[in-house]
N, C-alpha and C positions, 0 to 999 in steps of 0.2 A: 802415587809414588816421584819425589823429584830426586834429579840428580843436577849434575854440573852447572853450578850457578843459579839455581830454579829451574834448569832447563825440564819440561812435561816428559818422562820417561816416554809417552805415548809418538811422540816429536821427535827425538831420538832414531830411535829403532826404525820411526818412519823414514826420520833423514835421510840415514844409512841403507835402504833401499834404496831409494834413488840416486844417490851414490854407484851401488854397485849398477846400475840399470844402466848409468853414465859409462861406467866401465865393461859392458858390455863387446859393443864394438873391436876390443882387442883380444879377442877368444873368437870372433866372426869369419876369420878369413880376410884377405885381402884383396882386394880385385881391382887395383889402379885408384888413384890418387882425387882424379874429380869424382868417380863414383862411391866413392867412402867419404869423402867431407860431404857430400849430397847426402847421404844416407844418414851420416853422424850429424847432422844440421838437423833433420827431421827428427831423430831420435831427442836431441838436446830440446828442441822445441815442444815435443810430447810432455816430459821429463820435466818441462818448467809449468805444461799448465795441468802437471799432476799435484806440481809444488805447488801454488799458487789456487789448487782446487782445496787442498790440505790445508793452508794456512789465508783460509780470507780475512778482510779487513771484519774485526767482529766489534759487536757491540759493546758500550766499557761497562756494562751489569754480564757480559756474556764469559762463558769457562768453557775450554781453555782459554788464556789470554791469544791476546794479539801479537805476533809475532814479525810481521812487515808494518810499514808504516806504507800510507797512500800512494807516496811520491817511488819509492819502493817497487812498491805492489802493481803500480801504474807501468815500468821502465820493464819489470819482468814480463808482463805482459805482451807490450812491444816486440822485447825483445824474443818474444814466444812469437808470435807471428813472424818475425823476421828469419829466425828457425826453418821454420816451415816454409815459407817464401822460397829463400833458398834450396831448400831440399826438393820442392817439384819443379822449380828452374833451371837448376844443378843437373836434374837428372835427365829433362829435355833436352839441353844441350848436350849431354855425353850420349846419350843412346836416343835417337829422335823416336823411336818406335816404344817408347816410352809413353807419345800423345796418346797410342791406344787405350792406354789407361784413364784419358779425361774424354772418353765419347761415352754414348750412352751404352755398348757392349761391353765396358767394362765390369770387370765382379763386383759382385756386394761389399763385399770388405773396404774394395777402392773408392765404394760413394761412401763407404762409412768415413773414409780418409777426409772424403770432398765436405761432407756434411760435417766434419770437423772443425774444417775451414773457416767455413762460410760463421760456425758458433764462435771461434775465436774473435772473429770481424764485428760479429756482434756484440759478445761482450767487452771487447777492447773499444769500438769506438761510441755505446750507451755509456760508458764509465765518464765521461768527460761532463763537467757540473751543467753546461749548458742546457746539453743534450739531455742530458738524465731530468733535469727539472722538467723539460717539454715532455716528456714522456711521461711519466709519473708523477701524480701529486703528492704520493709522499713515500718518505724512505723505506719504510717499513716494504710498501711495492716492489720497490727495482729492490731491494737487497732479496725479498722472495724471487724474483722471477732469475736475475744471477745466480743465486741459489742452486737453482730447479737448472739452468742452465750449463752451469758448471758439473752436476750431474751428467746430464748428458754428453757434455765435451767429453768427461774422462771414461765413461763407458762410450762412448764414441773410437778415441785413440785406441782403449783396449782392445776392439775388435781390429784396426786396422793394423795395430802394431801386432800384436799376439797371429793372426790370421797371414799374414804377411810373410812372418817366422823368419825376417831375417836375424835379428838378435835375439829371440826369444824360444827358437827352438827348445824341444825337449822339457821332460816335465819340471824341474828344475828352477830355468830360468823362467816357464811359464806361472810358474807359483810366486817366482819373487815380482815380475810385473803385474799380476793380478793381484796380489796380497797389496801391493801398494795403493794400486788405482782402489781399491776398495775400503783401506785409510783411507785413504782421500776423499772418499765418499763419504762414509762415515762420519769424520771428523768436519763434515758442514754443518750438523747436527751443532747447536751453540746451545748449554744449558748456560738458563740463570744463576747467578753467582746470588747464594741464598740471602748473604749480607748485604747486597747491594738491592735488593727489589722495593727501591723508593715507592711511593705511589702503587705498589702494585695491589690488583685486583684482591678482592680477598677470596680465603681457599675455596671457600663453596660458589661461588657464582662464576668461574671460568673452567671450561672443562682441562683434565688433568696433564694434557701436553701442551698448553695452550700459556700453564702456569709452570712448566718444569723449562719451555726453551724461548728466545728471545726474540721468535719472528711474530709474535701476536695470534691474530685470525689466520694466518698464512699456517701455523706449526703444522696442525694434518695434514696439510698437503704437499709440503715440504720430508715430513715422516714417509710418506706413501712412495712420490717421488726418491729419495733417498734408497727405500727397502728396494724397491723394482729395480732400478737400474743398477743396485751392488746385486743384486740376486743374475739380472743380466747378465755383470762381466763377469759372476762363478760359474756360469752355465755356457764361458769357452772353454773348457777343458777336455769333453769329450771331441773325439777326432772327426765323429761326424758331424758336429757343430762346423768346425773350419772347414771341411769338404763342400760342404752348401754354401758359406759365403762365398768360398772361390769362383761359386758357379757367376756368368755371366747375368748379369739386369736384362737385356736384350740379346736375344743370339744371334751371331754372324750368320748373313746370309753367306759370305766366303773366307776361308780360310787364311790365315798368316802363312808366309814361307816360314816353311821349316827345315832344318837342315839337320839331321840326326849321325853323327860319323861313326856309322855301324863297325868300322877297324879300332876304332881309339875302346871300343867297349868290348872287345871279345874275352875279358874275363868274369863279364859280368853271362850271368845264366840268362839264356833265350828267354825262358819262362818268367823271369820277374817281369819282364812288358809282355811280351805275348801269349798270356798266360791261357788263353782258348786255344793254343796248339797242344795240350796236353791231352785233348778231349775230343782231338781231333776236327776240331770246329772253326779250327783258323784260316779259312776259305777269304775270308774279307780283310778290308783295312780294320784299321782301329777306330778309325773317322765316322767308315759304315755303319759299325754295331753301333758306339757311342754318342752318337749323334741320331739314332733311332729314337721312338717312343715308346723302346721297350719298358715297361714297369719294374722289371728286376734288375736293372743298371741303377746302382747308386750311387755313379758318379759321369757327370756329363765328361766330353772330351777334353774341353780347356782344365778341367780340377783336376783330371786326371792323369793327364801330363805335366802339369806344374807336380804335382803330387812326388810322380817320379825324377822328374830333375831334382827338386826338392831333399826329398828323402837319403837320395846317394853324394848329393855335391855340397848339400849343407851339413845336412847331420849328418855323415856317413857311419855305417858298422866296422870302424878300426879293426875288426877280424876278419873283415871282409874286401872291402874298398881301403886296399892299401895306398893307392896313387888317386887322387882325383884333385878335381880347379874348384873353387870355390863361383858359386852362379849369382854372377857379377851386373846383370843386365839382359835383358829382351833380343838387342840383337846379338850374342854368342849365339841361339839357338836359332834366331826368328831371320834370315838370312838366305842370299840364292842357295839352294845343295849345290854341294861340289863332289864332282865326280870323281870315284874313288876306285884306284887303279887294281 
C-alpha cells in the first residue's frame, strides 16, 4: 500500500512512532535543565539508532526501497553517537553518583546500554570505505554483519530504555517503544524485487529464503537473528523481566549512602515499603533481609528500592499521590542522611 508521494505505509506508521518517542520527555516531569538535556540527548541518540536500523542502505534490487543516501545515513550515525556521548558525559557532570553505573556493580540494563554504545562505535567506525574493504572481502559479508549488529543494537537499546523507565513507564509507552524497535528489526529484512532479479539463480537451485531475500548465502542466518532479537524485545513486557534486569551484575560489598526523608512521606501507608511489619516479622532492616540468600525473595535490595522510588515518583497513582517530585538523579536519594526534627 502506498500513500503520500509514493511513501510506503509501513515507513509512514513507523516514522510517526519515532516522532512520538521524541515527544515523550514533554510528559515525563522536569527535573533540572542539565539533567533533562542529558536524558533527552540519550533518547534522541536511541531513536536515531532505531531509525537507522529500520531505514538501512538497501541493495538496488531490494524492497522496500532505500530511504536514505549513504551520506545522510553516515551523518545520522555520527549524530546518534554524539547524542549518546552527551547523554553519558552530561549525566556524570550533573550527578557524580552516576559513575556508579559505569562500574561492574551496575545493574544489568545499564550494561545493555554500555554494550549498545560499543556496538554503535563498531557500526560507525567500520562503515568507512577503507576499513570496510580491509575487514570484509565481499560487500555481502559486510552487509550481513551490519544487519546482525543492527538487530543487536536495537534490542540493547530497547532493554536499556524500557527498564530505565524514564520515558516509557506504563503499558502504552512501552508498547510504543517496543513496537518501533520490532518494526525496525523486521524492516531489516530486504526482499528481492521480482522484476530486478537479473542473473538470479534458477528457482530450484537455491533455498527459498535465499531466493526471496537480497542477502544471498547469509539469508538464513539473518532471518534467525531477526527472529531471536524481535522475540527478545517483545519479552520485555512482563514486570518480572524488568525486575531481573535491575539487579546488579556484581553485588556491592558496601551500600551507598541513602537518605530517605520519612517526614515528607507521612501520607504514604508505611506498609507500602515496610511490608513485613504486617505479619510481625519486621524486626530486621530491609537490607538484612533482601541481601540474604533466601530463595523466596523475588528481588534484591537495589531493584526493590529503585522500584519503590520509580513507582511513586515517576509514574504515581494520581488518586493516591497528589504531590510528588520526579526522580531526576541518583544524588537526590544517595546523600548523607539528614537528621529530621
